C-alpha positions in Angstrom: 29.6 -80.4 15.5 27.0 -79.6 12.9 24.3 -81.9 11.7 24.4 -82.9 8.0 20.7 -82.0 7.5 17.7 -80.8 9.3 16.5 -82.9 12.2 13.1 -83.7 10.5 14.5 -84.7 7.1 13.7 -88.4 6.5 16.4 -90.8 5.3 16.5 -93.9 3.2 18.7 -97.0 3.5 21.0 -98.1 0.6 22.8 -101.5 0.9 25.4 -102.3 -1.7 26.8 -105.9 -1.5 28.7 -108.2 -3.8 25.5 -109.9 -5.0 22.9 -107.2 -5.0 21.7 -103.7 -4.2 18.7 -102.8 -2.0 17.0 -99.6 -1.0 14.3 -99.0 1.6 12.4 -96.1 3.2 10.9 -96.6 6.7 8.9 -94.2 8.8 10.7 -95.0 12.2 7.9 -93.7 14.3 5.3 -96.1 12.8 7.8 -98.7 11.6 6.0 -98.3 8.3 7.8 -99.2 5.0 7.0 -96.6 2.4 9.1 -97.8 -0.4 11.6 -100.6 -1.2 13.4 -102.3 -4.0 16.3 -104.6 -4.9 18.3 -105.6 -7.9 20.6 -108.6 -8.3 24.3 -108.1 -9.3 27.1 -110.1 -10.8 29.7 -110.5 -8.1 32.7 -110.4 -10.5 31.3 -107.2 -12.2 30.7 -105.6 -8.8 34.3 -106.2 -7.8 35.6 -104.9 -11.1 33.4 -101.8 -10.8 34.6 -101.0 -7.3 38.2 -101.5 -8.4 38.2 -99.7 -11.7 35.3 -97.3 -11.3 33.5 -98.4 -14.5 29.8 -97.7 -14.8 28.3 -101.1 -13.9 27.1 -100.1 -10.4 26.1 -96.6 -11.5 23.9 -98.1 -14.2 22.3 -100.6 -11.8 21.6 -98.1 -9.1 19.8 -95.9 -11.6 17.8 -98.9 -12.8 17.0 -99.8 -9.2 15.7 -96.3 -8.3 14.1 -95.7 -11.7 12.4 -99.0 -12.5 12.5 -101.4 -9.5 10.8 -99.5 -6.7 7.7 -100.6 -4.9 6.2 -97.5 -3.3 8.1 -94.3 -2.9 11.3 -93.2 -1.2 11.0 -90.5 1.5 14.0 -88.4 0.4 17.3 -88.4 -1.4 19.3 -88.6 1.9 20.8 -92.0 2.3 22.5 -94.1 5.0 24.9 -96.3 3.1 25.8 -99.8 4.1 29.1 -101.4 3.3 29.8 -105.2 3.6 31.0 -106.2 7.1 33.5 -108.5 5.4 35.3 -105.4 4.0 35.5 -103.8 7.5 37.7 -104.4 10.5 35.8 -104.3 13.8 37.6 -104.5 17.1 36.9 -103.9 20.8 39.7 -103.0 23.1 40.2 -101.4 26.6 42.4 -98.6 27.9 42.9 -97.1 31.4 40.5 -94.2 32.1 43.3 -91.7 32.2 44.1 -92.5 28.6 40.9 -90.9 27.2 42.7 -87.7 26.2 45.1 -89.8 24.1 42.5 -92.1 22.6 43.4 -91.3 19.0 46.9 -92.5 19.6 45.6 -95.7 21.2 43.4 -96.3 18.2 46.3 -95.8 15.8 48.3 -98.3 17.7 45.5 -100.9 17.5 45.3 -100.3 13.7 49.0 -100.8 13.3 49.0 -104.0 15.4 45.9 -105.8 14.2 44.9 -104.5 10.7 46.9 -105.6 7.7 46.5 -102.3 5.9 48.2 -98.9 6.4 46.3 -96.3 8.4 46.5 -93.9 5.5 44.4 -96.2 3.4 41.5 -96.6 5.9 38.6 -94.6 7.3 38.7 -95.2 11.0 36.0 -94.4 13.5 35.7 -95.3 17.2 33.7 -94.6 20.3 33.7 -95.4 24.0 30.9 -97.9 24.5 31.5 -98.7 28.2 33.0 -96.9 31.2 34.1 -98.7 34.3 36.2 -97.6 37.3 39.3 -99.2 36.0 38.9 -99.2 32.2 37.2 -97.7 29.1 35.9 -100.1 26.4 36.5 -98.7 23.0 34.8 -100.0 19.8 36.8 -99.3 16.6 35.8 -99.9 13.0 38.1 -99.4 10.0 37.1 -99.6 6.3 39.3 -99.2 3.2 38.9 -95.7 1.8 38.6 -97.1 -1.7 35.5 -99.1 -0.8 33.7 -96.2 0.9 34.7 -93.6 -1.7 33.5 -95.9 -4.5 30.2 -96.6 -2.9 29.6 -92.9 -2.1 30.4 -92.0 -5.7 27.9 -94.6 -6.9 25.1 -93.3 -4.7 25.8 -89.7 -5.7 25.8 -90.6 -9.4 22.1 -91.5 -8.9 21.3 -88.2 -7.2 21.5 -89.5 -3.6 23.2 -87.6 -0.8 25.1 -89.9 1.6 24.5 -88.7 5.2 26.2 -91.7 7.0 28.1 -94.8 6.2 28.0 -97.9 8.4 28.7 -101.7 8.2 25.9 -104.0 7.3 26.2 -105.9 10.6 25.7 -102.7 12.6 22.5 -102.0 10.6 21.3 -105.6 11.3 22.0 -105.1 15.0 19.9 -101.9 15.1 16.9 -103.7 13.7 17.3 -106.7 16.0 17.6 -104.5 19.1 14.3 -103.0 18.3 12.4 -106.2 17.3 14.1 -109.3 18.6 15.0 -108.8 22.3 18.3 -107.5 21.1 18.9 -105.9 24.5 20.1 -109.4 25.5 23.7 -110.4 24.8 23.2 -111.9 21.4 25.1 -113.8 18.7 24.2 -112.6 15.2 24.8 -115.0 12.3 24.0 -113.1 9.1 24.1 -115.6 6.2 24.2 -113.6 2.9 24.3 -115.1 -0.6 28.1 -115.3 -0.8 29.4 -114.8 2.8 28.4 -115.0 6.4 29.0 -112.3 9.0 29.1 -113.2 12.7 28.9 -110.7 15.5 28.3 -110.3 19.2 25.7 -107.7 20.0 25.9 -106.6 23.7 24.5 -103.0 23.7 26.6 -102.5 20.6 28.6 -104.7 18.3 31.6 -106.0 20.3 33.3 -108.2 17.8 32.6 -109.3 14.2 34.0 -112.0 11.9 33.3 -113.0 8.4 33.8 -116.0 6.1 33.2 -116.8 2.4 30.3 -119.3 2.9 26.7 -118.2 2.1 23.3 -119.3 0.8 24.7 -119.8 -2.7 27.3 -122.1 -1.3 24.5 -124.2 0.3 22.8 -124.5 -3.1 26.0 -125.5 -4.8 26.7 -128.1 -2.1 23.3 -129.7 -2.6 23.6 -129.7 -6.4 27.0 -131.4 -6.2 26.1 -133.9 -3.6 22.7 -134.9 -4.9 23.7 -134.5 -8.6 20.7 -132.2 -9.4 20.5 -128.9 -11.3 21.0 -125.7 -9.4 17.3 -124.8 -9.7 16.3 -128.1 -8.1 19.0 -127.7 -5.4 17.6 -124.3 -4.5 14.1 -125.7 -4.1 15.4 -128.6 -1.9 17.3 -126.0 0.2 14.3 -123.7 0.8 11.5 -126.2 0.9 13.0 -129.2 2.7 16.2 -127.9 4.2 17.2 -129.5 7.5 13.7 -130.2 8.7 12.6 -133.8 9.3 11.6 -135.7 6.1 12.7 -138.3 3.6 15.5 -136.1 2.2 16.8 -134.7 5.5 19.8 -137.0 5.8 21.0 -136.4 2.2 20.6 -132.6 2.4 22.2 -132.4 5.8 25.1 -134.5 4.5 25.5 -132.1 1.6 25.4 -129.0 3.8 27.4 -130.2 6.8 30.9 -129.1 5.6 29.7 -125.5 5.0 27.6 -125.3 8.1 30.5 -126.7 10.2 32.7 -123.8 8.9 30.1 -121.3 10.0 29.7 -123.0 13.4 33.5 -123.0 13.9 33.8 -119.3 13.1 30.8 -118.6 15.4 32.5 -120.5 18.2 35.7 -118.5 17.6 33.8 -115.2 17.9 32.0 -116.4 21.0 35.2 -117.5 22.6 36.8 -114.2 22.0 33.9 -112.4 23.6 33.8 -114.8 26.6 37.6 -114.5 27.3 38.2 -110.9 26.6 35.0 -108.8 26.7 32.1 -110.5 28.5 32.9 -109.2 32.1 30.6 -111.9 33.6 27.8 -111.3 31.1 26.5 -114.4 29.5 25.4 -114.8 25.8 21.7 -115.5 25.8 20.6 -116.2 22.2 21.6 -116.8 18.6 19.7 -114.9 15.9 20.1 -116.2 12.3 19.4 -113.6 9.6 20.1 -112.9 6.0 19.0 -114.3 2.6 20.8 -117.5 3.3 18.8 -118.2 6.4 15.8 -119.5 4.5 16.7 -123.1 5.2 14.0 -124.9 7.2 15.4 -126.3 10.4 18.5 -124.0 10.5 17.5 -122.5 13.8 17.3 -125.9 15.4 20.7 -126.8 13.9 22.4 -123.9 15.5 20.6 -124.6 18.8 22.0 -128.1 18.9 25.5 -127.2 17.7 26.0 -124.2 20.0 23.9 -125.5 22.9 22.1 -122.1 23.1 18.6 -121.0 22.0 18.8 -120.1 18.3 16.1 -119.0 15.9 15.7 -117.3 12.5 14.9 -113.6 13.3 11.7 -112.3 11.9 11.5 -108.5 12.4 8.6 -108.3 9.9 6.1 -108.6 12.7 7.1 -105.0 13.7 7.9 -103.7 10.3 4.7 -102.9 8.5 4.5 -102.8 4.7 1.1 -101.0 4.9 -0.7 -101.0 1.5 2.5 -101.9 -0.4 2.8 -105.2 -2.2 5.0 -107.2 0.1 8.1 -109.1 -1.0 7.6 -112.9 -1.2 8.2 -114.5 2.2 11.4 -116.2 1.1 12.8 -112.9 -0.2 12.1 -110.9 3.0 15.3 -111.9 4.8 17.4 -110.1 2.1 15.9 -106.8 3.2 16.9 -107.0 6.9 20.2 -105.0 6.4 18.6 -102.2 4.4 15.7 -102.0 6.9 18.3 -101.5 9.6 20.0 -98.8 7.6 16.7 -97.1 6.9 15.8 -97.1 10.6 18.6 -94.7 11.7 16.9 -91.8 13.5 17.8 -88.6 11.6 18.7 -86.9 14.8 21.4 -89.5 15.4 23.3 -88.6 12.3 26.1 -86.0 12.8 29.0 -84.9 10.7 
């Protein structure tokens, strides 16, 4: 196999989601951020652009790279993140003597468990664990239309896409390096419009997604407390679930959405315990993402899941140097793109 570019060529991360686009450049040896930026997007226009190929995303990525950068990007070589909710991630086992026929086993898994034809997917897989009696295989499939559209958008802005991965894999990379991610870990990634849940156990073992996010929380509070969205957002980020005069009302507003996230988290944990764990025990819950900026949300998950939970804060290791830092409540939105930007160039192969 040939490498896509020279070993010492730096890379940048580019994260395209339904609600925004982020870019970041990190020196992985020093964990120094040399450049970053973000731009908010209209979810309906994003979907239309991905489906029809109109120029909405192309215009916005050019605006992001041309007008919204803090600092400088190290190169034009990008690792591209696609939403985990658009991907199908599955772990399965096969007998050791099946390794030479692994492609056929993967195709069978796709046919059985993914509701799309193999011809419409990009499928990648790797053996993540070898035991005497079985091989554990991690498979990920993403619709070709999603990947092709995102690559075309990046290339329209003059970027060269060197690698594509799911957003949750990028988050896992950063947490492994900064948050004791070597422990079997439950990741709860609360984005603006959706939440991704995954088990990190030396690699992503299983992932799930649901359409509840930080914007849902804001709407919940606005509706329950009968306040404008701006006030609801302030209540969410300043008071949240922490003890105070408004705790009971806010928690009552958020409970239905939080309970949906907890139910999906339990489902993912149960799948891991019953089919994958092999006597390993889940040790921690790490809450990440722009929707995690709710005071007290770590304690909430600790109580509901009866497991130590906290909001991850990799910024103690990531250094912005002399750059103006994003506001504290905006930093969680950069976790995925920081993970994308932290791929070692030597790890990228064609």
